[in-house]
C-alpha positions in Angstrom: 20.7 13.2 23.0 18.8 11.8 19.9 17.1 14.1 17.5 13.3 14.5 17.8 11.3 13.1 15.1 9.8 15.9 13.0 6.6 16.1 11.0 8.5 15.8 8.0 10.0 12.3 8.9 6.5 11.1 9.7 5.2 12.4 6.4 8.2 10.4 4.8 7.1 7.1 6.4 3.7 7.5 5.4 4.8 8.4 1.7 7.0 5.3 1.7 4.2 3.0 3.0 1.8 4.5 0.1 4.6 3.9 -2.5 4.9 0.3 -1.3 1.3 -0.3 -1.5 1.0 1.1 -5.0 3.9 -1.1 -6.0 2.1 -4.2 -4.6 -0.9 -3.2 -6.7 1.1 -2.6 -9.8 2.7 -6.1 -9.3 -0.7 -7.7 -8.7 -2.2 -6.0 -11.8 0.7 -7.2 -14.1 0.1 -10.8 -13.0 -3.6 -10.7 -13.3 -5.3 -12.8 -15.9 -8.1 -10.4 -16.6 -8.1 -6.6 -17.6 -8.8 -5.4 -14.1 -8.3 -6.7 -10.5 -11.5 -7.3 -8.6 -12.3 -5.3 -5.4 -11.6 -8.4 -3.5 -8.2 -8.9 -4.9 -7.4 -5.4 -4.3 -8.4 -5.8 -0.7 -6.3 -8.8 -0.5 -3.2 -7.0 -2.0 -3.7 -4.0 0.4 -4.3 -6.5 3.2 -7.7 -4.9 4.1 -9.5 -6.8 6.8 -13.1 -7.8 6.1 -15.7 -5.8 7.7 -17.8 -7.3 10.4 
């Protein structure tokens, strides 16, 4: 019988996803021409769907 997934394992998956997104933002920021990323660029990096 396979072990049941625990709440800790779910939290690990969420934490890993958050770390990956932070890494994506760091890479985008280091490649940016300006001092800051625009809100649109952040949404693009984080793969946020436009509202509407």
